[in-house]
C-alpha positions in Angstrom: -56.3 59.3 7.1 -58.5 58.4 4.1 -59.8 54.9 3.5 -57.7 54.7 0.3 -54.4 55.5 2.2 -55.3 53.1 5.0 -56.0 50.3 2.4 -52.6 50.8 0.9 -50.9 50.5 4.3 -52.9 47.3 4.9 -51.7 45.9 1.6 -48.1 46.8 2.5 -48.5 44.8 5.7 -49.3 41.5 3.9 -46.8 38.8 4.0 -46.6 35.6 2.0 -44.7 33.7 -0.6 -44.3 34.9 -4.1 -46.8 33.5 -6.5 -45.8 30.6 -8.8 -44.5 31.4 -12.3 -47.4 29.4 -13.7 -49.7 32.1 -12.3 -48.6 35.2 -14.1 -50.3 38.6 -14.4 -51.9 39.7 -17.7 -52.7 43.4 -17.1 -51.1 46.0 -19.4 -52.3 49.5 -20.3 -50.9 52.6 -22.1 -52.0 56.2 -21.4 -52.3 59.1 -23.7 -48.7 60.3 -22.9 -47.2 56.9 -23.8 -46.6 55.7 -20.3 -47.0 51.9 -19.9 -48.5 50.2 -16.9 -48.4 46.5 -16.1 -49.1 44.1 -13.3 -46.5 41.7 -12.1 -46.9 38.7 -9.8 -43.4 37.5 -9.0 -41.5 40.5 -7.6 -41.8 42.9 -4.7 -43.5 40.6 -2.2 -46.9 39.5 -3.4 -46.5 41.5 -6.6 -46.3 44.9 -8.0 -47.9 47.4 -10.4 -45.3 49.1 -12.5 -45.1 52.2 -14.7 -42.6 52.6 -17.5 -42.6 56.3 -18.4 -42.2 57.6 -21.9 -38.5 57.9 -21.3 -38.1 54.3 -20.4 -37.8 54.7 -16.6 -39.2 52.1 -14.3 -41.3 53.0 -11.3 -43.2 50.9 -8.8 -46.6 52.3 -8.1 -47.8 49.5 -5.6 -45.7 46.8 -4.0 -46.7 43.7 -2.1 -49.8 44.0 -4.2 -51.2 40.9 -5.8 -52.6 42.5 -9.0 -53.5 40.5 -12.2 -54.7 43.4 -14.2 -54.3 47.2 -14.5 -56.4 49.7 -16.3 -56.2 53.4 -17.2 -59.5 55.3 -17.4 -60.4 58.2 -19.7 -59.2 60.7 -17.1 -55.8 59.1 -16.8 -56.4 57.5 -13.4 -54.7 54.1 -12.8 -56.9 51.4 -11.5 -55.6 48.1 -10.1 -57.0 45.4 -7.7 -55.4 43.3 -5.1 -56.9 39.8 -5.5 -55.7 37.6 -2.6 -57.2 37.5 0.8 -58.6 41.0 1.1 -59.9 42.1 -2.3 -59.2 45.8 -2.9 -59.8 48.0 -5.9 -57.6 51.1 -5.8 -57.6 54.2 -8.0 -54.4 56.2 -8.3 -55.2 59.7 -9.4 -52.9 62.0 -11.4 -52.5 64.0 -8.1 -50.9 61.0 -6.5 -53.8 60.3 -4.1 -55.2 56.8 -3.7 -58.9 56.0 -3.3 -60.4 52.7 -2.5 -63.3 51.8 -4.8 -64.0 48.4 -3.4 -62.9 46.3 -0.4 -64.1 43.0 0.8 -63.0 39.6 2.2 -65.5 37.8 0.0 -64.5 37.4 -3.7 -68.1 36.9 -4.6 -68.8 40.5 -3.6 -65.8 41.7 -5.6 -63.1 39.6 -7.2 -59.9 41.6 -7.3 -58.1 38.7 -9.0 -60.4 38.8 -12.0 -61.6 42.2 -12.9 -61.3 45.0 -15.5 -62.3 48.7 -15.6 -63.7 50.3 -18.7 -62.5 53.7 -19.8 -65.6 55.4 -18.2 -64.8 53.8 -14.9 -67.3 51.0 -14.9 -66.0 48.0 -13.1 -66.6 44.4 -14.1 -65.5 41.2 -12.4 -66.0 37.4 -12.7 -67.1 35.4 -9.7 -69.3 32.3 -9.1 -69.4 31.5 -12.8 -70.9 34.9 -13.9 -69.7 38.4 -14.8 -70.8 41.1 -12.5 -70.9 44.9 -12.7 -70.0 47.2 -9.8 -71.7 50.6 -9.8 -70.2 53.8 -8.4 -71.8 53.2 -5.0 -70.2 49.8 -4.7 -73.3 47.8 -5.3 -72.9 44.7 -7.5 -75.4 43.3 -10.0 -75.1 40.5 -12.5 -74.1 41.9 -15.8 -75.1 38.8 -17.9 -76.6 35.5 -17.0 -74.2 33.5 -19.2 -72.7 30.6 -17.1 -68.9 30.3 -17.6 -67.1 27.1 -16.5 -63.8 28.9 -15.9 -62.8 32.4 -16.8 -59.5 34.1 -15.9 -59.7 37.5 -17.7 -62.2 40.0 -19.0 -62.2 42.8 -21.5 -64.7 45.6 -21.4 -65.4 47.1 -24.8 -66.4 50.7 -25.5 -69.8 49.6 -27.0 -70.8 48.0 -23.6 -69.9 44.4 -24.5 -67.7 42.3 -22.3 -65.4 39.7 -23.8 -64.3 36.6 -21.8 -62.4 33.4 -22.5 -64.3 30.4 -21.2 -61.9 27.4 -20.6 -64.4 25.4 -18.5 -64.7 22.7 -21.1 -61.0 22.7 -21.7 -61.3 23.5 -25.5 -60.9 27.2 -25.2 -63.7 29.5 -26.3 -64.2 33.3 -26.4 -67.7 34.6 -25.6 -69.1 38.1 -26.2 -71.5 39.2 -23.5 -74.0 41.9 -24.4 -75.7 44.5 -22.1 -79.1 43.2 -23.2 -78.4 39.8 -21.6 -77.6 38.0 -24.8 -74.3 36.3 -25.7 -72.6 35.0 -28.7 -69.6 32.6 -29.2 -66.8 34.4 -31.0 -64.5 31.4 -31.3 -63.8 27.9 -30.0 -61.0 25.3 -30.1 -58.4 27.9 -29.2 -56.2 25.7 -26.9 -53.7 24.1 -29.2 -52.8 21.2 -26.9 -56.3 20.1 -26.3 -56.5 16.3 -26.8 -52.8 15.7 -26.8 -50.9 13.7 -24.1 -49.1 16.8 -22.8 -52.2 18.8 -22.2 -52.2 20.6 -18.8 -55.7 21.8 -17.8 -54.3 24.4 -15.4 -51.3 25.6 -17.4 -52.6 25.5 -21.0 -55.1 28.3 -20.7 -56.3 31.5 -22.2 -55.0 34.7 -20.6 -55.3 38.3 -21.7 -58.0 39.4 -24.2 -58.5 42.6 -26.2 -60.1 44.1 -29.2 -58.9 46.5 -31.9 -60.8 49.3 -33.6 -61.7 47.1 -36.5 -63.6 44.6 -34.3 -60.8 41.9 -34.3 -60.6 40.1 -31.0 -57.2 38.9 -29.6 -56.6 36.3 -27.0 -53.3 35.0 -25.5 -53.0 31.2 -25.6 -50.4 29.9 -23.1 -50.0 26.4 -24.6 -49.0 27.7 -28.0 -47.1 30.7 -26.7 -49.1 32.8 -29.1 -51.8 35.4 -29.6 -54.7 34.4 -31.7 -56.5 37.0 -33.8 -60.2 36.3 -34.4 -61.8 38.4 -37.2 -65.4 39.5 -37.1 -66.3 36.7 -39.5 -64.8 34.1 -37.1 -61.6 33.3 -39.0 -58.6 32.7 -36.8 -55.0 33.4 -37.4 -51.8 33.7 -35.4 -51.2 37.4 -34.7 -48.0 37.0 -32.6 -45.7 34.2 -31.3 -43.3 34.5 -28.4 -39.8 33.3 -28.7 -38.8 30.1 -26.9 -38.8 30.4 -23.2 -41.5 33.1 -23.1 -45.3 33.3 -23.4 -47.6 36.2 -24.0 -50.1 36.9 -21.1 -51.7 40.2 -22.0 -52.0 42.9 -24.7 -53.4 46.3 -25.4 -53.6 48.6 -28.3 -52.5 52.3 -28.6 -52.1 54.4 -31.7 -52.3 51.4 -34.0 -49.6 49.4 -32.2 -50.1 46.3 -30.0 -48.3 46.3 -26.6 -47.7 42.7 -25.5 -46.8 41.6 -22.0 -44.7 38.4 -21.9 -43.4 36.3 -19.0 -40.7 33.6 -18.9 -41.6 30.0 -18.8 -38.7 29.4 -16.4 -39.4 30.4 -12.8 -37.8 33.7 -11.8 -37.7 35.2 -15.3 -38.9 38.8 -15.3 -41.6 40.3 -17.5 -40.9 41.8 -21.0 -42.9 44.2 -23.1 -42.9 44.1 -26.8 -44.5 46.6 -29.2 -45.8 45.3 -32.5 -46.4 48.1 -34.9 -49.2 48.1 -37.6 -46.6 47.4 -40.3 -45.4 44.3 -38.3 -42.2 45.9 -36.9 -41.3 44.3 -33.6 -39.5 46.1 -30.8 -38.7 45.0 -27.3 -39.5 48.1 -25.2 -38.6 46.7 -21.8 -37.0 43.6 -20.3 -37.0 43.4 -16.5 -33.9 41.2 -16.3 -31.9 43.5 -18.5 -33.1 46.8 -17.1 -30.0 48.9 -16.1 -31.6 52.0 -14.7 -32.5 52.7 -11.1 -35.9 51.5 -10.0 -38.0 54.3 -8.6 -40.5 53.7 -5.8 -43.6 55.9 -5.7 -45.2 57.2 -2.4 -47.4 54.1 -2.2 -44.6 51.6 -2.8 -41.4 50.6 -1.0 -38.5 48.3 -1.9 -38.8 44.6 -0.9 
């Protein structure tokens, strides 16, 4: 049995309570065929990685798998990490085989709860206040010396930069880290409840972050239930606002459209995926609670 297959079985053996609704996943990706992948902490044991195929059918790729993010590389492989207890980074190939790219009990060696994978397969993760890069042999090295007070998500850009939200000072900033070791502040003051009586340091945070082909940066702000667009000149505007009872946690872009992952504020509410076209047309592509089809379980998943 390969290490990858053994790792999947180990994950299936985990037991534990479902994560709190205040701790949602933010990973969403779209492949070249229009299949959508997203991470989900709240169902199927410790969580799941789902695929919605281009015909709208829902399939579980991994179950009892505590994944915050999910990525698709240039070859079409799906990469997701288990980030609780034993940290695992798994690659699901198009042939259905699973390989383990990282495995450790020490999040400082690899943090499965806070990582991303660039299209070329380069892995980045945040631990001990810094962003690290994991090479193909599993050796980590500090990517950038910038000290972040508190970062929950990362985005690896094609040009080699890594974008992170830094919420350590509670105001909400976005920082661009560069391969040469430099960094620049993209925006600040993004948390809308900062300084108000109802501000919640642990709940009013910045989640998913992304960038479009024009250089605009997007970040999900939980307190305002909105996605903020930051233009290259630093101007901020509201790109998207969730309806009452929901908040956006992640987004990605494909063929000019934004694909937005939303979760319910009320505990137990399932995830929803919204597509926002370039012309502003909004369409709900998937709602877990309203899904009428049969849930399919792949070879590395089983019903809970």
